[in-house]
N, CA, C and O atoms as CSV, one atom per row, in Angstrom:
chain,resi,resn,atom,element,x,y,z
A,1,MET,N,N,103.307,166.996,2.198
A,1,MET,CA,C,103.924,167.814,0.152
A,1,MET,C,C,103.594,168.815,0.308
A,1,MET,O,O,103.257,168.997,-0.862
A,2,VAL,N,N,103.310,169.968,0.899
A,2,VAL,CA,C,103.259,171.551,0.199
A,2,VAL,C,C,105.246,171.403,0.302
A,2,VAL,O,O,106.048,171.492,-0.628
A,3,TYR,N,N,105.473,171.197,1.542
A,3,TYR,CA,C,106.925,171.784,1.362
A,3,TYR,C,C,108.361,170.690,0.376
A,3,TYR,O,O,109.544,170.798,0.055
A,4,TRP,N,N,107.243,169.729,0.262
A,4,TRP,CA,C,108.318,168.544,-1.321
A,4,TRP,C,C,107.925,169.548,-2.250
A,4,TRP,O,O,108.759,169.644,-3.150
A,5,LEU,N,N,107.261,170.092,-2.332
A,5,LEU,CA,C,106.706,170.850,-3.515
A,5,LEU,C,C,108.195,172.141,-3.198
A,5,LEU,O,O,109.400,171.979,-3.390
A,6,LYS,N,N,107.555,173.167,-2.747
A,6,LYS,CA,C,108.149,173.773,-2.877
A,6,LYS,C,C,109.846,173.738,-2.546
A,6,LYS,O,O,110.534,174.743,-2.721
A,7,SER,N,N,110.429,172.412,-2.035
A,7,SER,CA,C,111.780,172.302,-2.377
A,7,SER,C,C,111.922,171.811,-4.506
A,7,SER,O,O,112.578,172.330,-5.409
A,8,LYS,N,N,111.320,171.081,-4.493
A,8,LYS,CA,C,111.371,170.577,-5.604
A,8,LYS,C,C,110.774,171.297,-7.238
A,8,LYS,O,O,110.742,170.771,-8.350
A,9,TRP,N,N,110.196,173.208,-6.613
A,9,TRP,CA,C,110.056,173.219,-8.263
A,9,TRP,C,C,111.082,173.940,-9.068
A,9,TRP,O,O,110.929,174.572,-10.113
A,10,TYR,N,N,112.198,173.710,-8.346
A,10,TYR,CA,C,112.859,174.047,-10.369
A,10,TYR,C,C,113.035,172.978,-10.744
A,10,TYR,O,O,113.920,172.986,-11.599
A,11,TRP,N,N,112.462,171.540,-10.463
A,11,TRP,CA,C,112.218,169.666,-11.601
A,11,TRP,C,C,110.735,170.517,-12.087
A,11,TRP,O,O,110.109,170.319,-13.128
A,12,ILE,N,N,110.538,171.109,-11.434
A,12,ILE,CA,C,108.795,171.319,-11.915
A,12,ILE,C,C,108.548,171.259,-12.153
A,12,ILE,O,O,107.798,170.286,-12.228
A,13,ALA,N,N,108.669,172.907,-13.364
A,13,ALA,CA,C,109.715,174.253,-13.747
A,13,ALA,C,C,109.996,173.541,-14.883
A,13,ALA,O,O,109.230,173.272,-15.809
A,14,GLY,N,N,111.308,173.216,-14.726
A,14,GLY,CA,C,111.747,172.563,-15.580
A,14,GLY,C,C,111.373,171.488,-16.704
A,14,GLY,O,O,110.995,171.638,-17.866
A,15,ALA,N,N,111.612,170.369,-15.946
A,15,ALA,CA,C,109.826,169.483,-16.709
A,15,ALA,C,C,108.840,170.194,-17.496
A,15,ALA,O,O,108.736,169.990,-18.705
A,16,PHE,N,N,108.030,171.110,-16.800
A,16,PHE,CA,C,107.077,171.805,-17.984
A,16,PHE,C,C,106.859,172.805,-18.930
A,16,PHE,O,O,105.972,173.066,-19.743
A,17,ILE,N,N,108.255,173.438,-18.484
A,17,ILE,CA,C,108.783,174.343,-19.807
A,17,ILE,C,C,109.889,173.280,-21.356
A,17,ILE,O,O,110.324,173.414,-22.500
A,18,GLY,N,N,109.813,172.438,-20.360
A,18,GLY,CA,C,111.291,171.452,-20.563
A,18,GLY,C,C,109.751,171.007,-22.251
A,18,GLY,O,O,109.682,171.082,-23.477
A,19,ALA,N,N,108.753,170.513,-20.862
A,19,ALA,CA,C,107.630,169.972,-21.812
A,19,ALA,C,C,106.357,170.534,-23.511
A,19,ALA,O,O,105.865,170.329,-24.621
A,20,VAL,N,N,106.573,171.389,-22.198
A,20,VAL,CA,C,106.169,172.095,-23.433
A,20,VAL,C,C,106.889,172.582,-24.978
A,20,VAL,O,O,106.096,172.616,-25.919
A,21,GLY,N,N,107.872,172.833,-25.174
A,21,GLY,CA,C,109.372,172.916,-26.088
A,21,GLY,C,C,108.921,172.059,-26.720
A,21,GLY,O,O,108.116,172.201,-27.641
A,22,GLY,N,N,109.513,170.744,-26.195
A,22,GLY,CA,C,109.356,169.641,-26.867
A,22,GLY,C,C,108.766,169.331,-27.443
A,22,GLY,O,O,109.241,169.036,-28.540
A,23,TRP,N,N,107.220,169.114,-27.251
A,23,TRP,CA,C,105.463,169.319,-28.104
A,23,TRP,C,C,105.387,170.140,-28.997
A,23,TRP,O,O,104.615,169.987,-29.943
A,24,ALA,N,N,106.391,171.454,-28.831
A,24,ALA,CA,C,106.161,173.686,-29.608
A,24,ALA,C,C,106.678,172.643,-30.348
A,24,ALA,O,O,105.826,172.220,-31.130
A,25,TYR,N,N,108.269,171.758,-30.455
A,25,TYR,CA,C,109.209,172.329,-31.812
A,25,TYR,C,C,108.139,170.495,-32.330
A,25,TYR,O,O,107.295,170.679,-33.207
A,26,TRP,N,N,108.232,169.276,-31.888
A,26,TRP,CA,C,107.068,168.719,-32.902
A,26,TRP,C,C,106.196,169.045,-33.417
A,26,TRP,O,O,106.044,168.691,-34.587
A,27,LYS,N,N,105.370,169.749,-32.865
A,27,LYS,CA,C,104.244,170.384,-33.749
A,27,LYS,C,C,104.875,171.793,-34.734
A,27,LYS,O,O,104.331,172.197,-35.762
A,28,PHE,N,N,105.666,172.160,-34.345
A,28,PHE,CA,C,106.532,173.236,-35.772
A,28,PHE,C,C,107.169,172.648,-36.409
A,28,PHE,O,O,106.868,172.520,-37.596
A,29,VAL,N,N,108.473,171.965,-35.807
A,29,VAL,CA,C,109.463,171.633,-37.050
A,29,VAL,C,C,110.030,170.017,-36.865
A,29,VAL,O,O,111.046,169.630,-37.442
A,30,GLY,N,N,109.319,169.260,-36.091
A,30,GLY,CA,C,108.936,167.498,-36.362
A,30,GLY,C,C,110.385,167.434,-36.945
A,30,GLY,O,O,111.554,167.812,-36.871
A,31,CYS,N,N,109.266,166.534,-37.698
A,31,CYS,CA,C,109.583,164.933,-38.987
A,31,CYS,C,C,108.617,164.716,-39.454
A,31,CYS,O,O,107.651,164.251,-38.849
A,32,LEU,N,N,108.665,165.113,-41.110
A,32,LEU,CA,C,107.633,164.788,-41.923
A,32,LEU,C,C,107.523,163.846,-41.988
A,32,LEU,O,O,106.634,163.034,-41.731
A,33,GLY,N,N,108.378,163.833,-42.326
A,33,GLY,CA,C,109.607,161.997,-42.916
A,33,GLY,C,C,108.907,160.263,-42.092
A,33,GLY,O,O,108.615,159.221,-42.678
A,34,GLY,N,N,108.862,160.485,-41.068
A,34,GLY,CA,C,108.272,159.542,-39.479
A,34,GLY,C,C,109.770,159.613,-39.395
A,34,GLY,O,O,109.904,160.349,-38.417
A,35,THR,N,N,110.906,159.331,-39.778
A,35,THR,CA,C,112.687,158.803,-40.037
A,35,THR,C,C,113.251,159.144,-38.549
A,35,THR,O,O,114.086,158.241,-38.475
A,36,CYS,N,N,113.335,159.712,-37.546
A,36,CYS,CA,C,113.408,160.945,-36.637
A,36,CYS,C,C,112.444,160.133,-35.462
A,36,CYS,O,O,111.245,160.281,-35.221
A,37,PRO,N,N,113.796,158.905,-34.614
A,37,PRO,CA,C,112.958,158.656,-33.709
A,37,PRO,C,C,111.798,159.888,-32.561
A,37,PRO,O,O,110.704,159.803,-32.003
A,38,ILE,N,N,112.721,160.769,-32.691
A,38,ILE,CA,C,112.254,161.380,-31.504
A,38,ILE,C,C,111.489,161.613,-31.588
A,38,ILE,O,O,110.587,161.161,-30.882
A,39,TRP,N,N,111.248,162.825,-32.872
A,39,TRP,CA,C,110.809,164.085,-33.329
A,39,TRP,C,C,109.644,163.371,-33.906
A,39,TRP,O,O,108.745,164.187,-34.110
A,40,SER,N,N,109.325,162.225,-34.232
A,40,SER,CA,C,108.026,161.503,-34.823
A,40,SER,C,C,106.374,161.898,-33.830
A,40,SER,O,O,105.320,162.471,-33.555
A,41,ASN,N,N,106.999,161.350,-33.760
A,41,ASN,CA,C,105.966,160.919,-31.547
A,41,ASN,C,C,105.888,162.355,-31.307
A,41,ASN,O,O,106.490,163.412,-31.493
A,42,MET,N,N,105.058,161.954,-30.905
A,42,MET,CA,C,104.568,164.104,-30.056
A,42,MET,C,C,104.932,162.929,-28.819
A,42,MET,O,O,106.132,163.103,-28.604
A,43,TYR,N,N,104.552,162.075,-28.123
A,43,TYR,CA,C,104.505,161.539,-26.551
A,43,TYR,C,C,105.695,161.447,-26.379
A,43,TYR,O,O,106.076,162.099,-25.406
A,44,ILE,N,N,106.700,160.747,-27.068
A,44,ILE,CA,C,108.856,160.359,-26.628
A,44,ILE,C,C,108.956,162.118,-26.579
A,44,ILE,O,O,109.576,162.647,-25.657
A,45,ALA,N,N,108.010,163.301,-28.102
A,45,ALA,CA,C,109.121,164.918,-27.638
A,45,ALA,C,C,108.609,165.464,-27.135
A,45,ALA,O,O,109.022,166.581,-27.450
A,46,THR,N,N,107.899,165.583,-26.476
A,46,THR,CA,C,107.176,165.851,-25.337
A,46,THR,C,C,107.980,165.342,-24.487
A,46,THR,O,O,109.049,165.910,-24.266
A,47,GLY,N,N,107.627,164.135,-23.815
A,47,GLY,CA,C,108.970,163.292,-22.857
A,47,GLY,C,C,110.221,162.961,-22.218
A,47,GLY,O,O,110.636,162.359,-21.228
A,48,TYR,N,N,110.930,164.062,-23.896
A,48,TYR,CA,C,112.568,163.928,-24.028
A,48,TYR,C,C,112.378,165.380,-23.444
A,48,TYR,O,O,112.802,166.022,-22.483
A,49,GLY,N,N,111.539,165.569,-24.492
A,49,GLY,CA,C,111.654,167.151,-23.791
A,49,GLY,C,C,111.635,167.794,-21.789
A,49,GLY,O,O,112.459,168.558,-21.285
A,50,ALA,N,N,110.557,167.215,-21.167
A,50,ALA,CA,C,110.116,167.540,-19.054
A,50,ALA,C,C,111.689,166.588,-20.085
A,50,ALA,O,O,111.917,167.217,-21.119
A,51,LEU,N,N,112.745,165.187,-19.901
A,51,LEU,CA,C,113.660,165.667,-19.296
A,51,LEU,C,C,114.565,166.284,-19.439
A,51,LEU,O,O,115.125,166.631,-18.399
A,52,ILE,N,N,114.973,166.588,-20.326
A,52,ILE,CA,C,116.147,167.874,-20.784
A,52,ILE,C,C,115.512,169.534,-19.840
A,52,ILE,O,O,116.385,170.356,-19.563
A,53,GLY,N,N,114.959,169.652,-19.692
A,53,GLY,CA,C,114.090,171.010,-19.149
A,53,GLY,C,C,115.055,170.596,-17.781
A,53,GLY,O,O,116.167,171.014,-17.457
A,54,THR,N,N,114.044,169.481,-17.046
A,54,THR,CA,C,114.670,168.734,-15.983
A,54,THR,C,C,116.308,168.635,-15.472
A,54,THR,O,O,117.065,169.194,-14.679
A,55,LEU,N,N,116.320,167.552,-16.463
A,55,LEU,CA,C,117.928,168.622,-16.704
A,55,LEU,C,C,119.171,169.927,-16.236
A,55,LEU,O,O,120.165,170.035,-15.518
A,56,LEU,N,N,118.221,170.878,-17.311
A,56,LEU,CA,C,118.973,172.224,-17.121
A,56,LEU,C,C,118.211,173.546,-16.391
A,56,LEU,O,O,118.500,174.715,-16.648
A,57,PHE,N,N,116.988,173.035,-15.249
A,57,PHE,CA,C,116.665,173.580,-14.767
A,57,PHE,C,C,117.152,172.676,-13.211
A,57,PHE,O,O,116.806,173.055,-12.092
A,58,SER,N,N,118.018,171.431,-13.485
A,58,SER,CA,C,118.471,171.427,-11.761
A,58,SER,C,C,119.540,171.358,-11.783
A,58,SER,O,O,120.091,170.496,-11.100
A,59,THR,N,N,120.368,172.338,-12.669
A,59,THR,CA,C,121.786,173.083,-13.035
A,59,THR,C,C,122.417,174.395,-12.069
A,59,THR,O,O,123.485,174.765,-11.582
A,60,PHE,N,N,120.362,174.989,-12.194
A,60,PHE,CA,C,120.592,176.408,-11.688
A,60,PHE,C,C,120.720,175.585,-9.708
A,60,PHE,O,O,121.770,175.107,-9.280
A,61,ILE,N,N,119.577,175.636,-8.995
A,61,ILE,CA,C,119.196,174.543,-7.958
A,61,ILE,C,C,120.283,176.156,-7.409
A,61,ILE,O,O,121.098,176.551,-8.242
A,62,PRO,N,N,120.210,176.708,-6.437
A,62,PRO,CA,C,120.740,176.766,-5.232
A,62,PRO,C,C,121.499,176.169,-4.225
A,62,PRO,O,O,121.031,175.041,-4.067
A,63,GLY,N,N,122.447,176.356,-3.455
A,63,GLY,CA,C,123.032,174.902,-2.690
A,63,GLY,C,C,123.705,176.143,-1.989
A,63,GLY,O,O,123.791,177.312,-2.364
A,64,LYS,N,N,124.319,175.277,-0.431
A,64,LYS,CA,C,124.969,176.398,0.253
A,64,LYS,C,C,126.771,176.728,-0.172
A,64,LYS,O,O,127.723,176.103,-0.638
A,65,LYS,N,N,126.560,177.671,0.174
A,65,LYS,CA,C,128.116,177.682,-0.503
A,65,LYS,C,C,128.939,177.634,1.046
A,65,LYS,O,O,128.494,177.841,2.175
A,66,LYS,N,N,130.464,177.234,0.528
A,66,LYS,CA,C,131.324,176.630,0.825
A,66,LYS,C,C,132.130,177.922,1.225
A,66,LYS,O,O,132.590,178.774,0.465
A,67,THR,N,N,132.217,177.844,3.139
A,67,THR,CA,C,133.285,178.120,3.837
A,67,THR,C,C,134.310,178.057,3.178
A,67,THR,O,O,134.308,177.760,1.984
A,68,GLU,N,N,135.864,178.458,4.180
A,68,GLU,CA,C,136.648,178.611,3.462
A,68,GLU,C,C,137.224,177.889,4.203
A,68,GLU,O,O,138.237,178.406,4.676
A,69,LYS,N,N,137.004,176.818,4.546
A,69,LYS,CA,C,137.661,175.908,5.476
A,69,LYS,C,C,136.832,174.292,5.177
A,69,LYS,O,O,137.080,173.179,5.640
A,70,GLU,N,N,136.275,174.540,4.665
A,70,GLU,CA,C,135.298,173.844,4.113
A,70,GLU,C,C,136.254,173.321,2.287
A,70,GLU,O,O,136.004,172.567,1.346
A,71,GLN,N,N,136.988,173.960,2.544
A,71,GLN,CA,C,137.246,174.744,0.750
A,71,GLN,C,C,138.962,174.330,0.942
A,71,GLN,O,O,139.754,174.437,0.006
A,72,GLY,N,N,139.358,173.844,2.332
A,72,GLY,CA,C,140.293,173.876,2.205
A,72,GLY,C,C,142.297,174.863,1.798
A,72,GLY,O,O,143.395,174.611,1.301
A,73,GLN,N,N,141.363,176.220,2.617
A,73,GLN,CA,C,142.137,177.598,2.605
A,73,GLN,C,C,142.585,177.252,4.189
A,73,GLN,O,O,143.287,178.043,4.819
């Protein structure tokens, strides 16, 4: 379990930061009229923020560097 948490910390941090960002957007900007399907509901805004945060942070996960042989040179 600890190994799994250490290996997925980018996704967990991204989801948490995104959820906080989604909630903050709902709270301070939001949609007063209720016509916005995403930002008018706190739970949807928080989940959407968590999804976007996870996707954004997953692009920064360090990977193996390719050697010259693997690059085809």
